C-alpha positions as CSV (number, residue, x, y, z in Angstrom):
1,M,95.3,-4.0,-16.3
2,H,93.2,-5.6,-19.3
3,I,90.7,-3.0,-21.3
4,E,88.1,-5.6,-20.1
5,T,88.3,-4.9,-16.8
6,L,87.8,-1.2,-17.3
7,K,84.4,-1.9,-19.5
8,I,83.2,-4.1,-16.5
9,F,83.7,-1.3,-14.3
10,C,82.2,1.1,-16.4
11,D,78.9,-1.0,-16.8
12,V,78.8,-1.7,-13.1
13,V,78.6,2.3,-12.7
14,E,76.5,3.1,-15.4
15,N,74.1,0.2,-14.7
16,Q,74.5,0.7,-11.2
17,S,74.2,-3.4,-10.6
18,F,76.9,-6.0,-10.9
19,S,74.2,-8.6,-12.1
20,L,73.3,-6.2,-15.3
21,A,76.8,-5.9,-15.7
22,A,77.8,-9.5,-15.8
23,S,75.1,-10.2,-18.1
24,Q,76.2,-7.6,-20.8
25,N,79.8,-9.0,-20.7
26,F,78.4,-12.6,-20.6
27,I,80.3,-13.8,-17.4
28,T,79.0,-14.4,-14.0
29,Q,78.7,-11.7,-11.2
30,S,81.4,-13.4,-8.9
31,A,83.8,-12.5,-11.9
32,V,82.5,-9.0,-12.0
33,S,83.1,-8.8,-8.3
34,Q,86.7,-10.2,-8.7
35,Q,87.5,-7.8,-11.3
36,I,86.3,-4.7,-9.5
37,R,88.2,-6.0,-6.3
38,G,91.3,-6.1,-8.2
39,L,90.9,-2.2,-9.5
40,E,90.5,-1.8,-5.7
41,E,93.5,-3.5,-4.6
42,R,95.6,-1.6,-7.6
43,Y,94.8,1.8,-6.4
44,G,94.3,1.1,-2.8
45,K,91.3,2.8,-3.0
46,R,87.4,2.0,-2.4
47,L,85.7,2.6,-5.8
48,L,81.9,1.7,-5.6
49,E,79.5,1.4,-2.4
50,R,76.2,-0.1,-2.3
51,R,73.2,2.4,-1.6
52,R,69.8,1.2,-1.3
53,G,70.0,-1.6,-3.6
54,S,72.1,0.0,-6.2
55,V,75.7,0.8,-6.6
56,K,77.2,4.4,-6.8
57,P,80.8,5.3,-7.4
58,T,83.0,7.1,-4.9
59,A,84.9,10.1,-5.6
60,A,87.9,7.7,-6.7
61,G,85.4,5.6,-8.4
62,D,84.2,8.7,-10.2
63,I,87.6,9.6,-11.7
64,L,88.2,6.0,-12.9
65,H,84.7,5.9,-14.3
66,R,85.7,9.2,-16.6
67,S,88.8,8.3,-17.6
68,S,88.0,4.5,-18.6
69,R,85.3,5.6,-20.6
70,A,87.8,8.2,-22.5
71,I,90.1,5.0,-22.9
72,L,87.5,2.5,-24.0
73,H,86.2,4.9,-26.5
74,A,89.8,5.7,-28.0
75,F,90.5,2.0,-27.9
76,N,87.3,1.1,-29.8
77,E,88.2,3.9,-32.3
78,M,91.5,2.6,-32.6
79,E,90.3,-1.0,-33.5
80,A,87.9,0.5,-36.0
81,Q,90.3,2.3,-37.8
82,L,92.7,-0.7,-38.1
83,Q,90.4,-3.0,-39.1
84,G,89.1,-0.9,-42.1
85,L,92.9,-0.6,-43.2
86,S,92.5,-4.6,-44.0
87,N,89.0,-4.1,-45.2
88,I,88.3,-7.9,-43.7
89,V,84.8,-8.3,-42.4
90,T,85.5,-10.1,-39.4
91,G,84.9,-9.5,-35.5
92,S,81.9,-8.7,-33.6
93,V,79.3,-5.9,-33.8
94,R,76.9,-5.0,-31.1
95,V,73.5,-3.4,-32.0
96,G,71.0,-1.9,-29.7
97,T,67.1,-2.0,-30.6
98,V,63.6,-1.9,-29.4
99,H,61.4,-5.3,-29.6
100,S,59.1,-3.9,-32.1
101,V,61.8,-3.0,-34.6
102,G,64.2,-5.8,-33.6
103,L,61.5,-8.7,-33.9
104,Y,60.1,-7.6,-36.9
105,E,62.0,-5.5,-39.0
106,L,65.7,-7.0,-38.7
107,S,64.9,-10.4,-39.7
108,D,65.7,-10.6,-43.5
109,P,68.6,-8.2,-43.6
110,L,70.5,-10.2,-40.4
111,K,69.6,-14.0,-42.1
112,A,71.3,-12.3,-45.4
113,Y,74.3,-10.7,-43.5
114,F,74.9,-14.1,-41.5
115,S,74.8,-15.9,-44.6
116,D,77.5,-13.7,-46.3
117,F,79.7,-13.3,-43.4
118,P,79.1,-16.3,-41.0
119,H,82.6,-15.2,-39.0
120,V,81.1,-12.3,-37.8
121,N,79.3,-11.9,-34.6
122,V,76.5,-9.6,-33.9
123,Y,75.2,-8.8,-30.6
124,L,71.7,-7.6,-30.6
125,E,70.4,-6.3,-27.4
126,Y,66.8,-5.1,-26.8
127,D,65.8,-2.1,-24.4
128,R,63.9,1.3,-24.5
129,A,64.4,3.7,-27.0
130,S,66.0,6.2,-24.3
131,S,68.5,3.1,-23.3
132,V,69.9,2.5,-26.6
133,Y,70.6,6.5,-27.1
134,D,72.2,6.4,-24.0
135,Q,74.1,3.4,-25.0
136,V,75.4,5.0,-28.2
137,L,76.4,8.0,-26.4
138,R,78.7,5.9,-23.8
139,G,80.1,3.7,-26.8
140,N,78.8,0.5,-25.6
141,I,77.4,-0.5,-29.2
142,D,78.3,0.4,-32.2
143,F,74.9,1.7,-33.6
144,G,71.2,1.7,-32.5
145,I,68.2,1.2,-34.5
146,V,65.1,2.9,-33.2
147,A,61.6,4.1,-34.5
148,Y,61.2,7.7,-34.9
149,P,64.9,8.8,-34.7
150,T,65.5,11.8,-33.3
151,A,69.1,13.7,-33.9
152,R,70.6,14.9,-30.9
153,A,73.8,16.2,-29.5
154,Q,77.0,13.7,-30.6
155,V,74.2,11.7,-32.3
156,T,73.7,11.3,-36.0
157,V,70.6,9.7,-37.4
158,N,70.0,7.8,-40.7
159,E,66.7,6.9,-41.7
160,I,66.6,3.6,-43.4
161,R,62.5,2.9,-44.1
162,S,59.5,2.7,-42.3
163,D,56.7,0.5,-41.5
164,R,53.1,0.8,-41.7
165,L,50.8,1.6,-38.8
166,L,47.6,-0.3,-39.0
167,I,44.4,-1.0,-36.7
168,A,44.8,-4.3,-34.9
169,C,41.6,-5.8,-33.5
170,A,40.0,-9.0,-32.2
171,P,38.3,-10.9,-35.0
172,D,34.5,-10.2,-33.4
173,H,35.3,-6.3,-33.0
174,P,32.5,-4.3,-34.6
175,L,35.1,-2.4,-36.5
176,T,36.0,-5.2,-38.8
177,E,32.5,-4.9,-40.3
178,R,33.5,-1.5,-41.7
179,G,36.7,-2.2,-43.9
180,K,38.8,0.8,-44.0
181,V,38.0,3.3,-41.2
182,A,38.7,6.9,-40.9
183,V,41.1,8.1,-38.0
184,G,38.2,9.7,-36.3
185,A,36.3,6.3,-35.6
186,L,39.0,5.5,-32.8
187,D,37.5,8.2,-30.9
188,G,36.1,6.7,-28.0
189,E,37.4,3.0,-28.3
190,K,39.2,1.3,-25.6
191,F,42.8,1.1,-26.8
192,I,45.7,-0.5,-25.5
193,G,49.0,1.5,-26.1
194,F,52.9,1.8,-25.3
195,E,53.8,3.6,-22.1
196,K,54.1,7.3,-22.0
197,G,57.7,8.4,-23.1
198,I,58.3,5.6,-25.9
199,P,58.5,7.3,-29.4
200,T,55.6,5.2,-31.1
201,R,53.1,6.5,-28.0
202,M,54.0,10.0,-28.2
203,A,53.4,9.9,-32.0
204,L,50.1,8.6,-31.7
205,D,49.5,11.2,-29.0
206,R,50.1,13.9,-31.0
207,L,47.8,12.4,-34.1
208,F,45.0,11.8,-31.5
209,R,45.5,15.5,-30.2
210,A,45.5,17.2,-33.5
211,K,42.4,15.2,-34.7
212,N,40.7,15.6,-31.2
213,I,40.5,12.1,-30.9
214,G,40.2,10.7,-27.4
215,V,40.8,7.0,-26.9
216,Q,40.2,5.0,-23.6
217,Y,43.7,3.6,-22.6
218,V,42.7,0.3,-20.9
219,A,46.3,-0.6,-20.9
220,E,49.8,1.0,-21.6
221,L,52.8,-1.4,-22.0
222,D,56.3,-1.4,-23.0
223,N,56.2,-5.0,-24.5
224,I,54.4,-5.1,-28.2
225,E,53.7,-9.0,-27.7
226,M,52.0,-8.0,-24.2
227,I,49.8,-5.4,-26.5
228,K,48.9,-8.2,-28.9
229,R,48.2,-10.8,-26.5
230,L,45.4,-8.3,-25.0
231,V,44.2,-7.3,-28.6
232,E,43.4,-11.1,-29.2
233,V,41.3,-11.6,-26.2
234,G,39.4,-8.5,-27.2
235,A,40.4,-6.3,-24.3
236,G,40.7,-3.4,-26.6
237,I,42.3,-2.1,-30.4
238,A,45.9,-1.0,-31.1
239,L,47.8,0.6,-33.7
240,L,50.5,-1.6,-34.6
241,P,53.3,-1.8,-37.4
242,E,51.6,-4.1,-40.0
243,K,54.6,-6.6,-39.8
244,S,54.5,-7.1,-36.4
245,F,51.0,-8.8,-36.2
246,A,51.3,-10.5,-39.8
247,F,51.1,-14.0,-38.1
248,E,48.2,-13.5,-36.2
249,V,46.4,-12.1,-39.3
250,Q,47.2,-15.3,-41.0
251,T,46.4,-17.6,-38.3
252,G,43.1,-15.7,-37.9
253,T,43.5,-14.5,-34.1
254,M,43.6,-10.5,-35.1
255,V,42.5,-8.6,-37.9
256,K,44.2,-5.7,-39.4
257,I,42.0,-2.6,-40.5
258,E,43.3,0.1,-42.5
259,L,43.0,3.7,-42.2
260,A,41.2,5.7,-45.0
261,D,42.1,9.2,-44.4
262,K,45.8,8.6,-43.5
263,D,48.9,6.4,-44.6
264,L,50.4,6.6,-40.9
265,R,54.1,5.6,-41.3
266,R,56.4,5.2,-38.6
267,P,60.0,6.1,-39.4
268,I,62.9,3.8,-38.6
269,G,66.4,4.9,-38.6
270,I,70.2,3.9,-37.5
271,I,71.6,6.1,-34.8
272,Y,75.3,6.5,-34.0
273,R,77.8,8.5,-31.8
274,T,78.8,11.3,-34.5
275,G,82.2,11.0,-35.6
276,K,82.4,7.3,-34.8
277,H,84.4,5.1,-36.9
278,F,82.9,1.6,-37.9
279,S,85.0,-1.7,-38.3
280,P,84.0,-3.3,-41.8
281,A,81.6,-5.8,-40.1
282,A,79.7,-2.8,-39.0
283,E,79.9,-0.7,-42.1
284,K,78.6,-3.6,-43.8
285,L,75.7,-4.6,-41.4
286,M,74.6,-1.1,-41.7
287,S,74.4,-1.1,-45.4
288,Y,72.5,-4.3,-45.5
289,L,69.9,-2.6,-43.2
290,R,69.9,0.1,-45.4
291,G,69.1,-2.1,-48.2
292,T,72.4,-0.6,-50.4
293,D,74.1,-3.8,-50.4
294,H,71.5,-6.3,-49.7
295,P,72.4,-9.5,-51.6
296,L,68.8,-10.2,-52.6
297,K,68.9,-7.1,-54.7
298,R,72.4,-7.9,-56.0
299,R,73.2,-11.7,-56.0
300,T,76.5,-12.6,-57.0
301,P,78.1,-16.4,-57.2
302,R,79.4,-17.4,-53.9
303,G,83.0,-17.3,-54.8
304,D,83.0,-14.2,-56.6
305,K,81.4,-12.5,-53.5
306,Q,83.9,-13.8,-51.0
307,K,86.6,-12.5,-53.3
308,A,84.9,-8.9,-53.7
309,T,84.5,-8.7,-49.8
310,G,88.6,-9.4,-49.2
311,A,89.3,-6.6,-51.4
């Protein structure tokens, strides 16, 4: 039995879907089905059953899932420790993040990382923040990058930076005539926000309650690009990370307005399973994301750099 087969089985159980498991493992749904049939033939027991469009494990499947997850965790830890002994930066790194962070905050460090370590494959998976935490705990990803990171049981947080939240609005919105505005100016405004439960939305709701501000939510979305499109057409205003709508400000389709009475910043952090051992490739990537080993800060000749990373 191959370790990949156990991972595919776990992915089917945890996603409750053959198609999602296929997508995560870059194989066809038919290949996933063949792997599951092979496991059922090996153990002579039915492991999965379909219920109302989802997939659930049988009693035997539960046993295999728990044991397989433990095996996969031990296997990943072993590989990371063995790679750490050689200190060679190669292999692959799996990272989970949310769109509002991954699309705008990771571009520069990732470009620098790929330039210095072209033989490393980085798989960047976008999901809701809650799912990123789940993937970290299950060991499906090496680490996650989320906004408003929160330490939880078996989850360690390293805050790496923060981004500034500014008012985003259409060019003809009345607020653009006032320059900087106080947070209280948002009271009664038509507002386009993230869905409830998304960390940025939760933080803004706390701010509004503390300031006794009542915005009129006209749309609640889980996709920052959709929020920007609605702002552009004048459906309402939004509070967004400055970098996320820099292009629209540059092209004139949106205007950014600073808050006069509050520097509203959104913390961004790396989350990972407590006690996890990282491969040299993952360690290096985290250092680039933190800015502690960023080549833009400390540039060495190409030949010297390759020699240093192989030490």
